C-alpha positions as CSV (number, residue, x, y, z in Angstrom):
1,M,22.9,-28.7,-16.8
2,E,20.9,-30.7,-14.3
3,P,17.9,-32.7,-15.8
4,Y,15.4,-31.2,-13.3
5,L,16.6,-27.7,-14.6
6,A,16.3,-28.6,-18.2
7,D,13.0,-29.7,-17.5
8,L,11.9,-26.4,-15.9
9,F,13.4,-24.2,-18.7
10,V,11.6,-26.3,-21.3
11,A,8.4,-25.8,-19.5
12,S,9.0,-22.1,-19.2
13,A,9.8,-22.1,-23.1
14,H,6.4,-23.8,-23.8
15,D,4.7,-21.4,-21.5
16,Q,6.1,-18.4,-23.4
17,R,4.9,-20.2,-26.7
18,L,8.5,-20.7,-28.2
19,R,7.3,-23.2,-30.8
20,A,10.2,-25.7,-30.8
21,P,10.3,-29.4,-30.3
22,G,11.6,-30.4,-26.8
23,W,14.8,-32.3,-28.0
24,L,15.8,-29.0,-29.7
25,L,15.4,-26.9,-26.6
26,R,17.3,-29.6,-24.4
27,A,20.0,-29.5,-27.0
28,Y,20.2,-25.7,-26.8
29,L,20.2,-25.8,-23.0
30,H,23.0,-28.5,-22.8
31,L,25.2,-26.6,-25.2
32,F,24.6,-23.0,-23.9
33,G,22.5,-22.8,-21.0
34,P,19.5,-20.7,-20.7
35,P,19.2,-17.6,-23.0
36,L,18.5,-15.2,-20.1
37,M,20.0,-12.7,-17.9
38,K,18.6,-14.4,-14.9
39,P,21.1,-17.2,-14.6
40,L,24.0,-14.6,-14.7
41,R,22.0,-12.9,-11.7
42,V,21.7,-16.0,-9.9
43,R,25.5,-16.9,-10.3
44,M,26.1,-13.3,-9.1
45,A,24.0,-13.9,-5.9
46,E,25.4,-17.3,-5.3
47,R,29.1,-15.8,-5.3
48,L,28.2,-13.5,-2.4
49,V,27.2,-16.6,-0.2
50,K,30.0,-18.7,-1.4
51,G,31.1,-21.6,0.9
52,R,27.7,-21.3,3.0
53,D,26.5,-24.6,3.9
54,W,22.8,-24.7,3.1
55,R,22.0,-28.2,4.8
56,G,19.1,-27.7,7.1
57,A,18.7,-23.9,6.4
58,R,15.4,-22.6,5.8
59,V,15.4,-20.3,2.8
60,L,12.8,-18.1,1.1
61,D,13.0,-17.0,-2.6
62,V,10.6,-14.0,-3.1
63,G,9.5,-13.4,-6.4
64,C,11.2,-16.8,-7.4
65,G,9.8,-16.8,-11.0
66,I,10.2,-20.3,-12.7
67,G,12.0,-21.4,-9.3
68,D,15.4,-22.3,-10.7
69,L,17.2,-20.5,-7.8
70,G,14.9,-22.6,-5.4
71,F,15.8,-25.8,-7.1
72,R,19.6,-25.2,-6.9
73,L,19.4,-24.3,-3.3
74,A,17.2,-27.4,-2.5
75,A,19.7,-29.6,-4.2
76,R,22.2,-28.4,-1.7
77,G,20.1,-29.4,1.2
78,A,18.1,-26.2,2.0
79,D,14.4,-26.2,3.0
80,V,13.2,-23.7,0.4
81,V,10.0,-21.7,-0.1
82,G,9.4,-19.9,-3.2
83,V,6.8,-17.2,-3.5
84,E,5.6,-16.2,-7.2
85,L,2.6,-14.1,-8.1
86,D,2.3,-15.8,-11.6
87,A,0.3,-19.0,-10.9
88,A,1.3,-20.7,-14.2
89,K,4.9,-20.6,-13.2
90,V,4.0,-21.9,-9.8
91,A,2.0,-24.8,-11.4
92,Y,4.8,-26.0,-13.7
93,A,7.7,-25.5,-11.2
94,S,5.6,-27.7,-8.8
95,R,5.1,-30.4,-11.5
96,V,8.9,-30.3,-12.0
97,R,9.5,-30.6,-8.3
98,D,7.1,-33.6,-8.0
99,R,8.6,-35.3,-10.9
100,W,12.1,-35.2,-9.1
101,D,10.8,-35.8,-5.8
102,F,12.2,-32.5,-4.3
103,R,10.5,-32.8,-0.8
104,N,12.5,-29.8,0.6
105,L,11.0,-27.3,-1.9
106,R,7.6,-25.6,-2.0
107,F,6.2,-23.2,-4.1
108,I,3.4,-20.7,-3.3
109,A,1.3,-18.6,-5.6
110,G,0.9,-15.4,-3.8
111,D,1.8,-11.5,-3.9
112,A,5.3,-10.9,-2.7
113,A,4.3,-7.5,-1.5
114,R,1.9,-9.2,1.1
115,L,4.2,-11.8,2.5
116,E,3.2,-11.2,6.2
117,Q,-0.1,-12.5,5.2
118,L,1.1,-16.0,3.9
119,G,2.0,-17.5,7.2
120,I,5.2,-18.9,6.0
121,G,7.3,-18.5,9.2
122,R,10.8,-17.4,9.6
123,F,13.8,-17.9,7.8
124,D,17.7,-18.2,7.9
125,A,18.2,-16.5,4.4
126,V,15.9,-14.8,2.0
127,F,16.8,-14.0,-1.7
128,C,15.1,-11.3,-3.7
129,L,16.3,-11.1,-7.3
130,A,15.0,-8.7,-9.9
131,L,11.9,-8.1,-8.1
132,L,12.1,-4.9,-6.0
133,E,12.0,-2.7,-9.0
134,H,8.5,-4.0,-9.8
135,V,7.2,-3.1,-6.3
136,E,5.6,0.2,-5.7
137,D,6.3,0.1,-2.0
138,D,9.8,-1.3,-2.0
139,A,10.6,0.2,1.6
140,G,7.5,-1.7,2.8
141,L,8.6,-5.0,1.3
142,L,12.0,-4.7,2.9
143,R,10.6,-4.2,6.2
144,Q,8.3,-7.5,5.6
145,I,11.4,-9.3,4.7
146,A,13.3,-8.1,7.8
147,A,10.4,-9.5,9.8
148,L,10.9,-12.9,8.3
149,L,14.5,-13.2,9.0
150,R,15.8,-14.8,12.1
151,P,18.5,-12.9,14.1
152,G,21.6,-13.1,12.1
153,G,19.8,-14.3,8.9
154,L,21.3,-13.4,5.4
155,F,19.2,-11.4,2.8
156,V,20.5,-11.4,-0.8
157,L,19.0,-8.5,-2.8
158,E,19.5,-8.0,-6.8
159,V,18.4,-5.1,-8.5
160,P,19.2,-3.1,-11.9
161,S,21.2,-0.1,-11.6
162,A,19.8,3.4,-12.0
163,A,22.6,4.4,-14.3
164,R,22.0,1.8,-16.9
165,R,20.8,2.4,-20.3
166,T,17.3,1.2,-20.8
167,I,14.7,0.7,-23.6
168,P,11.2,2.1,-22.9
169,E,9.4,-0.8,-24.9
170,V,11.3,-3.5,-22.7
171,E,10.9,-1.6,-19.4
172,A,7.2,-1.3,-20.1
173,A,6.9,-5.0,-21.0
174,D,8.7,-5.9,-17.8
175,G,6.4,-4.0,-15.6
176,H,9.1,-1.9,-13.9
177,T,7.9,1.0,-11.4
178,R,11.3,2.5,-11.5
179,P,14.3,2.1,-13.7
180,G,16.6,1.0,-11.0
181,Y,18.7,1.8,-8.0
182,H,21.8,3.7,-6.9
183,A,24.1,1.6,-4.3
184,W,23.8,4.3,-1.8
185,K,19.8,4.4,-2.0
186,V,20.0,0.7,-1.6
187,E,21.9,0.9,1.6
188,V,19.6,3.5,2.9
189,L,16.6,1.3,2.3
190,L,18.4,-1.8,4.0
191,A,19.3,0.2,6.9
192,A,15.7,1.6,7.3
193,A,14.5,-2.0,7.4
194,G,17.0,-3.0,10.1
195,L,19.4,-4.9,7.6
196,R,23.3,-4.2,7.7
197,L,24.9,-4.3,4.6
198,A,27.7,-6.9,4.6
199,G,28.9,-7.1,1.0
200,A,28.2,-6.0,-2.6
201,C,29.1,-6.7,-6.2
202,S,27.8,-6.1,-9.7
203,L,27.6,-7.5,-13.3
204,D,28.0,-6.3,-16.7
205,P,30.3,-3.1,-16.4
206,L,29.9,-2.2,-20.1
207,G,26.1,-2.4,-20.1
208,L,26.2,-5.1,-22.8
209,S,22.7,-6.4,-21.7
210,Y,21.2,-3.0,-23.4
211,Y,22.8,-3.9,-26.8
212,W,21.6,-7.7,-26.4
213,W,18.0,-6.3,-26.2
214,R,18.5,-3.6,-28.9
215,C,19.9,-6.0,-31.1
216,S,16.8,-8.2,-30.6
217,L,14.3,-5.5,-31.5
218,P,13.9,-5.3,-35.3
219,G,11.1,-3.2,-36.1
220,G,10.6,-2.2,-32.5
221,R,9.3,-5.6,-31.3
222,V,11.3,-8.2,-29.2
223,D,12.1,-11.2,-31.5
224,R,12.6,-14.0,-28.8
225,W,14.2,-16.4,-31.6
226,L,16.9,-13.6,-32.4
227,Y,17.4,-12.9,-28.5
228,T,17.8,-16.5,-28.1
229,A,20.3,-16.7,-30.9
230,L,22.5,-13.7,-29.7
231,A,22.3,-15.1,-26.0
232,P,25.6,-17.3,-26.0
233,L,27.7,-14.3,-27.4
234,F,26.2,-11.6,-25.1
235,Q,26.4,-13.9,-22.1
236,T,29.9,-14.8,-22.6
237,L,31.0,-11.3,-23.1
238,I,29.0,-10.2,-20.0
239,R,31.0,-12.9,-17.9
240,L,34.3,-11.9,-19.4
241,T,34.0,-8.2,-18.7
242,S,32.4,-8.6,-15.5
243,A,35.5,-10.6,-14.4
244,V,38.0,-8.2,-15.7
245,I,36.6,-4.6,-15.3
246,N,36.3,-3.4,-11.7
247,R,33.6,-0.9,-12.0
248,P,29.8,-0.9,-11.1
249,G,27.6,-2.7,-13.7
250,S,24.1,-2.6,-15.0
251,E,23.1,-5.2,-12.3
252,L,23.7,-4.6,-8.6
253,C,23.7,-7.3,-5.9
254,F,23.9,-6.8,-2.0
255,L,24.3,-9.0,0.8
256,A,22.8,-7.9,4.2
257,V,22.5,-9.4,7.7
258,R,19.6,-8.7,10.1
259,D,20.6,-7.0,13.2
260,E,22.0,-9.2,16.1
261,A,24.1,-11.1,13.3
262,D,27.2,-12.8,14.5
263,D,30.4,-11.4,13.6
264,A,31.9,-14.5,12.0
265,L,31.2,-13.3,8.4
266,G,34.7,-11.8,8.4
267,E,35.8,-9.6,5.5
268,E,33.0,-8.3,3.1
269,P,32.4,-10.8,0.4
270,A,32.7,-9.8,-3.1
271,C,32.1,-11.2,-6.6
């Protein structure tokens, strides 16, 4: 793992009050990577735009969280803006950015549902991972994103599947306004916003993330240490089953293009 990403995830762990020395957290990250679903979602999104040259591209990450995707894109030459509601996450992501001198990366504390009020300009690509299910007016957010895309710009959207199994306690803690989406519904929402679907893929065909959470709930409360201990097993199983089983999974990812896109995309990309 790149050292700036390790700094970022260690800062996130401390923010979540995981009481462990920094050297232990870094050793875990070096051996296994972050104990989260997000890195799997990020890799799925990156596969949809595999081979794209990001040098000089202006990219927006909506609901960027701790900013790990932004760092990955900035390292490849993109000029990245990340928008995140949680000011604490913006603060430590910005500190890590400054420490590693990422001059082409900026984080803004703001409400993703009010993008049009931020005055951030237009972009060649927009990423929106694990956010839409939190937003009451999902169609309105997609219209704002489409307005920020330049003609031919790419939009990568990741959402949970409405067909997945859920745990009420986890859903409530995550602040979901809806459990997920069906692929056909996403296509309708994208079209209504003026975005043309160009590709799609999914992750976790056996719904193993449900069992990961379920095994981490002794007594009905999430045990973060148990969740972390189980992460290497479940992440490996999710990657393997996603590679060999060809059916929709618990996480869905879509690539869309703003109207007036050039036709050089070729065949629809897939994971």
